[in-house]
C-alpha positions in Angstrom: 23.7 -3.2 -120.4 22.9 -6.8 -120.0 19.9 -8.6 -118.7 18.6 -7.8 -115.5 17.4 -10.3 -113.1 15.9 -10.4 -109.5 15.5 -7.8 -107.1 11.8 -7.9 -107.1 11.2 -6.6 -103.5 13.9 -3.6 -104.1 12.0 -2.6 -107.2 8.7 -2.8 -105.8 9.9 -0.5 -103.0 11.3 2.1 -105.4 8.2 1.9 -107.7 6.1 2.5 -104.5 8.0 5.7 -103.7 7.9 6.8 -107.4 3.8 7.1 -107.0 4.3 9.7 -104.3 3.0 13.1 -105.3 6.1 14.7 -104.1 9.7 15.0 -104.3 11.4 11.8 -102.9 14.8 11.3 -101.3 16.1 7.7 -101.4 19.2 6.4 -99.8 20.6 3.2 -101.2 23.3 1.1 -99.4 25.6 -2.1 -100.0 28.8 -3.4 -100.5 30.7 -2.9 -103.9 29.6 -5.3 -106.6 26.3 -5.8 -105.1 24.4 -4.2 -107.9 23.3 -1.0 -106.4 23.8 1.2 -109.6 22.4 -1.4 -111.7 19.4 -1.5 -109.7 18.8 2.1 -109.9 19.5 2.2 -113.6 16.7 -0.4 -114.1 14.3 1.6 -111.9 15.1 4.9 -113.7 14.1 3.2 -117.2 10.6 4.3 -116.5 11.6 8.2 -115.9 11.6 10.4 -118.7 14.9 12.1 -117.6 17.8 10.2 -115.7 21.0 11.7 -114.7 23.8 9.7 -112.9 26.9 11.1 -111.7 29.4 9.0 -109.7 31.9 10.5 -107.5 35.6 10.1 -108.6 37.4 7.1 -107.0 40.0 8.4 -104.4 43.5 8.9 -105.3 46.6 10.6 -103.7 46.3 14.2 -104.0 42.7 14.6 -104.8 40.9 17.7 -103.8 37.4 18.8 -103.5 37.8 21.0 -106.5 38.6 17.8 -108.6 35.5 16.5 -107.7 33.2 19.5 -108.3 35.3 19.5 -111.8 34.2 15.9 -112.6 30.6 16.9 -111.4 30.5 19.8 -113.7 31.8 17.9 -116.7 29.2 15.0 -115.9 26.3 17.5 -115.6 27.2 19.2 -118.9 27.6 16.0 -120.9 24.0 14.7 -119.9 22.1 18.2 -119.8 22.2 21.3 -121.8 24.1 23.2 -119.0 27.6 24.5 -119.9 30.8 23.2 -118.2 31.5 26.0 -115.6 33.7 26.0 -112.6 31.7 25.8 -109.5 33.3 27.4 -106.3 31.2 25.1 -104.0 28.6 22.2 -103.9 26.1 24.7 -102.9 26.5 26.5 -106.1 26.5 23.2 -108.1 23.4 21.9 -106.6 21.3 25.1 -107.0 22.4 25.3 -110.7 21.2 21.8 -111.3 18.2 22.2 -109.3 17.0 25.1 -111.4 17.5 23.2 -114.4 15.5 20.3 -113.3 12.6 22.3 -111.7 10.0 21.3 -114.2 11.1 17.8 -115.3 10.4 14.2 -114.4 13.6 13.2 -113.3 15.6 10.6 -111.1 18.7 12.3 -110.1 21.4 9.5 -109.1 24.3 10.6 -107.0 26.4 7.6 -106.8 29.5 6.9 -104.4 28.3 10.0 -102.6 31.0 9.5 -99.9 33.9 10.0 -102.7 32.0 12.9 -104.1 31.8 14.8 -100.8 34.6 13.5 -98.9 36.8 16.2 -99.2 34.2 18.8 -98.1 33.1 18.4 -94.2 30.1 20.7 -95.0 29.1 18.6 -98.1 26.1 16.8 -96.1 24.7 20.2 -94.9 24.9 21.8 -98.3 23.1 18.9 -99.7 20.3 19.2 -96.9 20.1 22.8 -97.7 19.8 22.3 -101.5 17.0 19.7 -101.0 15.1 22.0 -98.7 15.2 25.2 -100.7 15.4 23.7 -104.3 15.2 20.0 -105.2 11.9 19.2 -103.1 10.2 21.8 -104.8 10.0 19.6 -107.9 7.1 17.1 -106.9 8.5 15.1 -109.9 12.2 14.6 -108.8 13.5 11.6 -107.2 17.0 12.2 -105.5 18.8 8.8 -105.2 21.9 8.9 -103.0 23.9 5.7 -103.0 27.6 4.6 -102.0 29.6 1.5 -100.8 31.2 3.2 -97.8 27.9 2.7 -95.6 29.5 4.1 -92.6 29.8 7.4 -94.2 26.2 7.4 -95.3 25.1 6.2 -91.8 27.2 9.0 -90.2 26.4 12.0 -92.4 23.1 11.3 -93.9 21.0 8.5 -92.0 22.0 9.6 -88.5 22.3 13.2 -89.0 19.6 15.5 -87.5 19.7 17.3 -90.7 18.1 14.7 -92.8 15.5 13.5 -90.1 12.0 13.4 -91.9 13.7 14.1 -95.3 14.3 10.5 -96.4 11.4 8.6 -98.0 13.2 5.4 -98.5 16.2 3.7 -97.0 17.1 0.6 -99.0 19.9 -1.8 -98.2 21.0 -4.2 -101.2 22.2 -7.5 -100.1 23.2 -10.6 -101.9 20.7 -12.0 -104.4 18.8 -14.8 -102.8 19.4 -18.6 -104.2 16.6 -18.4 -106.6 17.7 -15.1 -108.1 21.4 -16.3 -108.4 20.2 -19.5 -110.0 18.9 -17.2 -113.0 22.4 -16.4 -114.1 22.8 -20.0 -115.1 20.2 -19.4 -118.0 19.3 -21.8 -120.4 22.2 -24.3 -119.2 20.9 -24.7 -115.7 19.1 -28.1 -116.5 22.5 -29.5 -117.6 24.6 -28.2 -114.5 24.6 -30.7 -111.7 23.5 -29.4 -108.1 27.2 -30.0 -107.0 28.6 -27.7 -109.6 26.0 -25.1 -108.7 27.0 -25.2 -105.1 30.8 -24.9 -106.2 30.1 -21.9 -108.1 28.0 -20.2 -105.3 30.6 -21.2 -102.7 32.8 -18.6 -104.7 30.4 -16.2 -105.7 27.6 -16.3 -103.0 24.6 -14.0 -104.3 26.9 -11.0 -105.8 25.9 -10.4 -109.0 28.9 -9.0 -110.5 30.8 -12.2 -109.6 28.1 -14.4 -111.0 28.5 -12.3 -114.3 32.0 -13.3 -114.4 31.2 -16.8 -114.6 31.5 -18.7 -118.0 28.4 -21.1 -117.4 29.8 -23.3 -120.6 32.9 -24.3 -118.5 33.2 -26.5 -115.4 33.2 -24.8 -111.9 37.0 -26.1 -111.8 37.9 -24.3 -114.8 36.0 -21.0 -113.6 38.0 -21.1 -110.2 41.2 -21.4 -112.5 40.4 -18.5 -114.8 38.9 -16.1 -112.2 41.1 -16.9 -109.1 44.4 -18.7 -109.8 45.6 -16.6 -113.0 47.2 -13.3 -112.6 44.7 -12.0 -115.1 41.7 -13.4 -113.2 38.8 -11.0 -112.2 38.7 -12.3 -108.6 42.5 -12.6 -108.1 42.8 -8.7 -107.4 39.2 -8.1 -106.5 39.9 -8.3 -102.8 42.6 -5.4 -102.4 40.6 -3.3 -104.9 37.2 -3.5 -102.9 38.9 -3.0 -99.5 41.3 -0.2 -100.6 38.2 1.8 -102.1 36.4 1.3 -98.9 38.8 1.4 -96.1 41.6 3.4 -97.5 45.0 3.4 -95.5 43.2 1.4 -92.6 42.7 -1.7 -95.0 45.4 -3.7 -93.2 43.4 -3.6 -89.7 40.2 -4.6 -91.4 42.1 -7.4 -93.1 43.2 -8.8 -89.8 39.6 -8.8 -88.7 38.3 -10.8 -91.7 41.1 -13.1 -91.4 40.1 -13.7 -87.8 36.7 -14.7 -88.9 37.7 -16.8 -91.9 37.7 -19.9 -89.8 34.3 -19.4 -88.1 32.2 -17.0 -86.0 33.9 -15.2 -83.1 33.2 -13.2 -80.2 34.5 -9.6 -79.9 37.1 -10.7 -77.5 37.9 -13.8 -79.8 38.5 -11.5 -82.5 40.9 -9.3 -80.5 42.8 -12.0 -79.3 43.2 -13.7 -82.8 43.7 -10.1 -84.8 46.0 -8.8 -82.0 43.7 -5.4 -82.0 42.9 -4.2 -78.6 39.2 -4.9 -77.5 38.4 -1.2 -77.2 36.2 1.3 -79.1 38.3 1.4 -82.3 38.0 -2.4 -82.8 34.2 -2.0 -82.2 34.1 0.7 -85.1 36.1 -1.4 -87.4 33.7 -4.2 -86.9 30.5 -2.2 -87.4 32.0 -0.8 -90.6 32.5 -4.4 -91.7 29.0 -5.1 -90.8 27.6 -2.1 -92.7 29.9 -2.8 -95.8 28.2 -6.1 -95.9 31.3 -8.3 -95.1 30.5 -9.6 -91.6 27.2 -10.1 -90.0 26.3 -9.8 -86.1 24.8 -12.8 -84.6 22.6 -12.2 -81.4 22.9 -15.0 -79.1 20.0 -16.1 -76.9 19.6 -18.3 -73.7 16.7 -20.7 -73.9 16.5 -21.0 -70.2 16.1 -17.0 -70.1 13.7 -16.4 -72.8 12.4 -13.0 -71.4 15.7 -11.6 -70.6 17.7 -9.8 -73.3 21.1 -11.4 -73.8 23.7 -8.9 -74.9 26.3 -11.8 -76.2 27.1 -11.5 -79.9 29.1 -13.3 -82.3 30.3 -12.3 -85.6 30.6 -14.3 -88.9 32.1 -13.6 -92.3 29.1 -13.4 -94.5 30.8 -13.0 -97.8 31.7 -16.2 -99.7 34.3 -14.7 -101.8 36.4 -13.0 -99.3 36.4 -16.4 -97.2 37.9 -18.0 -100.6 40.2 -15.2 -101.1 41.6 -15.5 -97.5 41.8 -19.3 -97.7 43.2 -20.0 -101.1 44.4 -16.9 -103.0 46.0 -14.8 -100.5 48.5 -17.6 -99.2 49.3 -18.5 -103.0 49.6 -14.6 -104.4 53.3 -14.8 -105.1 52.9 -18.2 -106.9 50.0 -17.0 -109.0 51.8 -13.8 -110.0 54.7 -15.9 -111.3 52.5 -18.5 -112.9 54.0 -21.1 -110.5 50.5 -22.0 -108.9 49.4 -25.2 -110.4 45.7 -26.2 -109.6 45.2 -30.0 -109.8 41.6 -29.7 -108.9 39.6 -27.7 -106.3 38.9 -31.0 -104.2 42.6 -31.0 -103.6 42.8 -27.8 -102.2 43.7 -28.1 -98.4 40.7 -28.8 -96.3 38.3 -28.1 -99.1 35.4 -30.2 -97.5 35.5 -28.0 -94.3 35.5 -24.8 -96.6 32.6 -26.0 -98.6 30.7 -26.7 -95.1 31.3 -23.0 -94.2 30.2 -21.7 -97.5 27.1 -24.0 -97.5 26.2 -22.8 -94.1 26.7 -18.9 -95.1 24.5 -19.5 -98.0 21.7 -21.1 -96.0 22.2 -18.3 -93.3 21.9 -15.8 -96.1 18.7 -17.3 -97.2 16.8 -18.2 -93.9 13.6 -16.8 -95.5 13.6 -19.6 -97.9 13.8 -22.2 -95.0 10.9 -20.3 -93.1 8.7 -21.0 -96.3 9.8 -24.7 -96.4 8.7 -25.1 -92.9 5.6 -23.2 -93.7 6.5 -20.6 -90.7 5.2 -17.1 -90.7 7.9 -14.8 -90.0 5.7 -12.9 -87.2 5.8 -16.3 -85.3 9.5 -16.6 -85.2 11.1 -15.2 -81.9 14.8 -15.9 -82.8 16.8 -17.7 -85.5 20.3 -18.2 -86.4 23.6 -19.9 -85.2 23.1 -21.3 -81.6 25.9 -21.6 -79.1 25.1 -23.2 -75.6 28.2 -22.5 -73.6 29.2 -25.1 -71.0 28.4 -24.6 -67.3 28.1 -26.9 -64.3 24.7 -28.1 -65.2 25.1 -28.2 -69.2 27.4 -29.3 -71.9 28.7 -27.1 -74.5 26.6 -27.3 -77.8 26.4 -25.6 -81.2 23.3 -25.9 -83.3 23.9 -25.0 -87.1 20.6 -23.0 -87.2 18.1 -22.9 -84.3 14.8 -21.5 -85.2 12.6 -20.4 -82.1 8.8 -20.0 -82.2 6.6 -19.6 -79.3 6.2 -23.3 -78.4 8.7 -25.0 -80.8 12.4 -25.2 -81.5 13.5 -26.3 -85.1 16.9 -27.9 -84.9 18.3 -27.4 -88.4 21.5 -29.4 -89.3 23.4 -28.4 -92.6 25.2 -30.9 -94.4 27.1 -30.5 -97.8 28.9 -33.9 -98.9 29.1 -36.1 -101.9 27.3 -38.7 -99.8 25.2 -37.8 -96.7 25.0 -40.8 -94.7 23.1 -42.0 -91.7 25.5 -40.9 -89.3 24.0 -37.4 -89.4 21.1 -38.9 -87.3 23.4 -39.5 -84.5 25.0 -36.3 -84.8 21.8 -34.4 -84.4 20.5 -36.8 -81.7 23.6 -35.6 -79.6 23.1 -32.0 -80.2 19.4 -32.5 -78.8 20.4 -34.4 -76.0 22.8 -31.7 -74.9 20.5 -28.7 -75.6 19.0 -27.5 -72.4 15.4 -25.9 -73.1 12.1 -25.3 -71.1 10.0 -28.5 -71.2 7.1 -26.4 -72.6 8.7 -26.5 -76.0 8.5 -29.3 -78.6 11.6 -30.3 -80.6 11.5 -30.6 -84.5 14.5 -31.7 -86.5 15.3 -30.4 -89.9 18.0 -31.6 -92.5 19.2 -29.1 -95.2 21.5 -30.9 -97.4 23.4 -31.0 -100.7 24.8 -34.5 -102.1 23.5 -37.8 -102.5 21.2 -38.8 -99.5 21.5 -42.1 -98.0 17.9 -44.0 -98.2 18.5 -45.1 -94.6 17.9 -41.3 -93.3 14.5 -41.2 -95.0 13.8 -44.8 -93.8 14.6 -43.9 -90.2 11.9 -41.2 -89.9 13.8 -39.1 -87.5 13.9 -35.7 -89.4 10.5 -34.0 -89.4 11.7 -32.2 -92.5 14.4 -32.8 -95.1 15.3 -29.9 -97.5 17.4 -30.7 -100.5 19.5 -27.6 -101.6 18.7 -27.9 -105.3 15.2 -27.4 -104.4 15.9 -23.9 -102.8 17.4 -22.7 -106.2 14.0 -23.5 -108.1 11.6 -20.8 -108.4 8.3 -21.6 -106.6 5.7 -23.1 -108.8 
């Protein structure tokens, strides 16, 4: 097992629960490759006894008995219990609970939806086993984990059976920029900000992808080895994660993420682009993708109707690797499989500048807390934040702001730029956005530039921006 970095908050939460003088039921969610299992393994290092059982990955013809047999084999391998043929999950849980009744133990049931997916009564049997057996051991920490977050939401978190029983619900998302930067190790000082950005444009903050990067090679070489080679880890990764999570409905989910690859869209726009009817099924598919960590819901708000709740929403693709796959790997799959795809440089990929802009925007949106720190904003003072869309009407022009942060009396207009050269034209762009923006006169406007690249001296000399934030500074741990 390699080095473990980051996840400070998550470990603090787990360790807080670990101090309880009673049994604890912990639910851990997050998309595949995000590091859920590795986090729990790190947490369990302090426990005298650790048992981990992962459900078998779905396959054709698999049955509940196959899952039970695997469970029995794994328990026998990790304990002194014999391998037996359990007739159902209730029996399996009771036998295990009795074996653990006097032990300080972390019991980790990973990919729980795979484990219990063939038995509709699995959640109820787990709840009964918890009430009657597991929770009697005050030193037991039962961790339920899975990548199919929609299954856990429906069967555990939203089930009346588990109300009042869960001590901690932990959702694992991308590592923040400072944590992701740790993967560059001792080479970090010799790798340029541009190259770091290009790596993160591909991996985001997904630790499994960051682990695959060879930091002794250039970003260009890593793209070639991981994405444009038939043996590359990221070449077939998309199909694997989508088929594991969404199974036979993969094609429908694929249509939705393709619709979002070019930028955020409303439900009706997703329906029109994907050709999936705007009904309950599409809504459920989108919710599944949100729960799985691939897309994110953005609540829209109206600055002229601050006290009214605006129900308008847009959705954006929040996973950097998925956007890269859809943009550059999927259209070239056949050529890559036949070793006919020749990459002449990532900058020569079609619309690469636009792609980098979208990925940069995504990185910053996923790290808004770091922007708040740079602006010395207390999160309790923030009323709204995110991409801002102002629709066209008789009295106002259409306007889109990369990030708008709203406090009680101030609007922070945040412009994002990722270019080799960030020139003075950015000032006119932001001035035009501020001109179009309709807001109450009680608000002050503060302008902010977050950039990656070479900044023209004219920008600082103009003294237009109230705050200029360099991307590289967001990567460095606070001094």
